[in-house]
C-alpha positions as CSV (number, residue, x, y, z in Angstrom):
1,M,0.0,0.0,0.0
2,Q,1.4,3.4,-1.0
3,V,0.5,6.8,0.5
4,V,0.2,9.6,-2.1
5,I,0.0,13.2,-1.0
6,K,-0.4,15.8,-3.7
7,H,-1.7,19.3,-4.1
8,F,-4.3,19.6,-6.8
9,S,-1.7,21.4,-9.1
10,E,0.5,18.3,-8.8
11,L,-2.1,15.7,-9.8
12,N,-1.8,14.2,-13.3
13,T,-4.9,13.5,-15.4
14,E,-5.0,9.8,-14.7
15,E,-4.9,10.5,-10.9
16,L,-7.6,13.1,-11.1
17,F,-9.8,10.8,-13.3
18,E,-9.5,8.0,-10.7
19,I,-10.2,10.3,-7.8
20,Y,-13.3,11.8,-9.4
21,K,-14.5,8.3,-10.6
22,L,-14.2,7.0,-7.0
23,R,-15.9,10.0,-5.4
24,S,-18.9,10.0,-7.8
25,A,-19.3,6.2,-7.4
26,V,-19.5,6.6,-3.6
27,F,-21.0,10.0,-2.9
28,V,-23.4,10.2,-5.8
29,V,-24.2,6.7,-7.0
30,E,-23.9,4.5,-3.9
31,Q,-25.5,7.1,-1.6
32,N,-28.1,8.0,-4.2
33,C,-27.4,11.7,-3.6
34,V,-27.6,14.3,-6.4
35,Y,-25.1,17.0,-5.5
36,Q,-22.0,18.9,-7.0
37,D,-19.1,16.7,-5.9
38,I,-16.5,18.4,-8.0
39,D,-16.1,22.0,-6.8
40,E,-13.7,25.0,-6.6
41,A,-12.4,23.8,-3.2
42,D,-10.6,20.9,-5.0
43,K,-8.1,23.4,-6.5
44,T,-7.0,24.6,-3.0
45,A,-6.8,21.1,-1.5
46,Y,-4.1,18.5,-0.8
47,H,-5.5,15.2,-2.0
48,L,-4.3,12.1,-0.1
49,Y,-4.9,8.5,-1.2
50,L,-3.8,5.0,-0.4
51,K,-3.3,2.7,-3.4
52,D,-2.3,-0.8,-4.1
53,A,-2.1,-3.0,-7.3
54,D,-5.9,-2.7,-7.5
55,G,-6.0,1.1,-7.5
56,I,-7.1,3.7,-4.9
57,Q,-8.3,2.0,-1.7
58,A,-8.9,5.2,0.5
59,Y,-9.0,8.9,-0.3
60,L,-9.7,12.3,1.4
61,R,-8.9,15.9,0.7
62,V,-7.5,18.6,3.1
63,L,-8.6,22.2,2.7
64,P,-6.9,25.3,4.1
65,K,-8.5,27.8,6.5
66,G,-11.3,29.9,5.0
67,V,-12.4,27.6,2.2
68,R,-15.3,25.8,4.0
69,Y,-14.8,26.9,7.6
70,N,-12.6,29.3,9.6
71,E,-10.4,26.3,10.4
72,A,-8.7,23.9,8.0
73,S,-10.9,21.0,7.2
74,I,-11.0,17.4,5.9
75,G,-13.6,16.1,3.5
76,R,-14.6,13.6,0.9
77,V,-13.4,10.7,3.1
78,I,-13.7,7.3,1.4
79,S,-12.4,3.8,2.3
80,V,-13.1,1.2,-0.4
81,K,-11.9,-1.6,1.8
82,R,-13.9,-0.9,4.9
83,R,-13.4,-1.8,8.6
84,C,-9.7,-2.6,8.1
85,G,-8.2,0.6,9.3
86,L,-7.4,2.4,6.1
87,A,-9.6,5.5,6.9
88,T,-7.8,5.8,10.3
89,W,-4.4,5.5,8.7
90,L,-5.2,8.3,6.1
91,L,-6.9,10.5,8.6
92,K,-3.7,10.6,10.7
93,E,-1.7,11.4,7.6
94,A,-4.2,14.3,6.9
95,I,-3.7,15.8,10.4
96,M,0.0,16.1,9.7
97,V,-0.6,17.5,6.2
98,A,-2.9,20.2,7.7
99,K,-0.2,21.2,10.2
100,E,2.7,21.0,7.8
101,K,1.2,22.4,4.6
102,F,-1.4,24.9,6.0
103,N,0.1,25.7,9.4
104,A,-3.3,24.7,10.9
105,D,-3.9,24.4,14.6
106,A,-7.3,22.9,14.3
107,L,-9.5,20.8,11.9
108,V,-13.2,20.7,11.3
109,I,-15.1,18.0,9.5
110,S,-18.8,17.5,8.6
111,S,-19.3,13.9,9.3
112,Q,-22.1,11.7,8.2
113,K,-23.8,10.4,11.4
114,Y,-22.8,6.8,11.0
115,A,-19.1,7.6,10.5
116,V,-18.7,9.5,13.9
117,P,-16.8,6.6,15.5
118,V,-14.2,6.6,12.8
119,Y,-13.3,10.2,13.4
120,Q,-13.4,9.8,17.2
121,K,-10.7,7.2,16.9
122,V,-8.2,9.9,15.7
123,G,-9.3,12.6,18.1
124,F,-12.3,14.4,16.7
125,V,-15.1,15.4,19.0
126,Q,-18.7,16.3,18.1
127,C,-19.4,20.0,18.3
128,S,-22.9,20.4,16.8
129,E,-26.4,18.9,16.9
130,E,-27.4,16.6,14.0
131,Y,-28.3,18.4,10.8
132,L,-29.1,17.5,7.2
133,E,-26.6,18.0,4.4
134,D,-27.7,17.0,0.9
135,G,-30.5,15.0,2.6
136,I,-28.1,13.0,4.8
137,P,-27.8,13.3,8.6
138,H,-24.5,14.9,9.6
139,V,-22.7,16.4,12.6
140,R,-19.9,18.8,12.8
141,M,-16.7,17.6,14.5
142,F,-13.6,19.4,15.8
143,L,-10.0,18.5,16.5
144,K,-7.2,20.4,18.1
145,I,-4.1,19.3,16.2
146,D,-1.4,19.9,18.8
147,E,-3.4,18.3,21.6
148,T,-4.1,15.3,19.5
149,L,-0.4,14.9,18.5
150,K,0.7,15.3,22.1
151,A,-1.8,12.6,23.1
152,E,-0.6,10.3,20.4
153,E,3.0,10.8,21.6
154,Q,2.1,10.0,25.1
155,K,0.5,6.7,23.9
156,K,3.5,5.6,22.1
157,P,4.6,2.1,23.2
158,N,8.0,1.3,24.8
159,V,8.9,-0.8,21.7
160,T,8.6,1.5,18.6
161,M,8.3,0.8,14.9
162,N,11.9,1.9,14.6
163,D,12.9,-0.7,17.1
164,I,11.3,-3.4,15.1
165,M,12.9,-2.2,11.9
166,A,16.3,-2.3,13.6
167,E,15.6,-5.9,14.6
168,F,14.9,-6.7,10.9
169,A,18.2,-5.0,10.0
170,D,20.1,-7.1,12.6
171,C,18.4,-10.2,11.2
172,M,19.5,-9.4,7.7
173,K,23.0,-8.7,8.8
174,K,23.2,-12.3,10.2
175,D,22.5,-13.5,6.6
176,A,19.1,-14.8,7.6
177,S,16.8,-15.2,4.6
178,P,13.4,-13.4,4.5
179,D,11.6,-16.8,4.9
180,S,13.6,-17.8,7.9
181,E,11.9,-18.4,11.3
182,E,13.5,-15.3,12.8
183,A,12.4,-13.0,10.0
184,Q,8.9,-14.4,10.0
185,T,8.7,-14.0,13.7
186,L,9.5,-10.3,13.3
187,V,6.8,-10.0,10.6
188,K,4.3,-11.3,13.0
189,K,5.6,-9.0,15.7
190,L,5.3,-6.0,13.3
191,Q,1.7,-6.9,12.4
192,N,0.7,-7.3,16.1
193,H,2.4,-4.0,17.0
194,I,0.5,-2.1,14.3
195,S,-2.8,-3.7,15.3
196,E,-2.3,-3.0,19.0
197,H,-1.2,0.6,18.7
198,Y,-2.5,2.0,15.4
199,Y,-5.2,0.2,13.4
200,T,-6.2,-3.4,12.6
201,C,-3.4,-4.7,10.4
202,T,-4.9,-7.5,8.3
203,N,-2.6,-9.7,6.2
204,E,-3.8,-7.7,3.1
205,I,-2.8,-4.4,4.7
206,L,0.4,-5.9,5.9
207,A,1.3,-6.9,2.3
208,G,0.5,-3.4,1.2
209,L,2.8,-1.9,3.8
210,G,5.6,-4.1,2.7
211,Q,5.3,-2.7,-0.8
212,M,5.1,0.8,0.5
213,Y,8.4,0.4,2.5
214,V,10.2,0.1,-0.8
215,L,8.1,2.2,-3.2
216,D,7.7,5.2,-1.0
217,E,11.1,7.0,-0.8
218,R,10.2,8.6,2.6
219,F,9.8,5.2,4.2
220,K,12.6,3.5,2.3
221,R,15.1,6.2,3.4
222,N,14.1,6.0,7.0
223,I,14.1,2.2,7.2
224,D,17.4,1.9,5.4
225,K,19.1,4.1,7.9
226,N,19.4,0.9,9.9
227,A,21.3,-0.8,7.1
228,E,21.1,-0.5,3.3
229,G,18.6,-3.0,2.0
230,T,16.5,-3.3,5.1
231,A,13.3,-2.1,3.5
232,Q,13.6,-4.6,0.7
233,F,14.4,-7.4,3.2
234,I,11.2,-6.5,5.2
235,C,9.2,-6.3,2.0
236,N,10.4,-9.8,1.0
237,A,9.7,-11.2,4.5
238,I,6.2,-9.8,4.5
239,E,5.5,-11.2,1.0
240,F,6.6,-14.7,2.1
241,Y,4.4,-14.4,5.2
242,Y,1.4,-13.2,3.2
243,K,1.6,-16.1,0.7
244,S,2.1,-18.6,3.5
245,N,-1.0,-17.4,5.4
């Protein structure tokens, strides 16, 4: 699974086509709601999506202050593969994008009523009564970015993702193969760690993460600080684990 973060001006025509195709399929067709999905706000937004070999699996956009609300906002949140943590994953990325790209200190979202628990997981709190938007029950939700990031920092486990990556590097340095018992034990440890502290990491999501570790240069550089080739070693170990389970 690869995370893509691009401003509207950076999207190519194929990406834009896939995004609009997905949004219309969900917000217009699936929800049987006639409304203007494509709007001027798209031009000001950062567009975030998770993709794998089958295409975009989750998507949202982040808007700067003053476009929809006085605060920065998140909208058009979609998870194609539902109840497996993809929306939570992308929302956490969106919080960082709002802070880093728009210097935002808070976020607002207009949430469909059924989706409130999804946003509560990453720190949003309800701040309005229920109202109708395009004929669908919604509530407004609010998040203070610095407070949320501080709370996340305090919840960090004693063993971190970087610690586990370092263990993979040590395993590789001992000339263990990706399908060795030691490497496979570490894959399971990684999966359990993610599920316990971040989101439910299914075998399918784990396989996507393995691909992302080598395809996304940000992740690859960080992982390979332990030892050159660690990211590829982890990817190969995860691939073997996925095929064996």
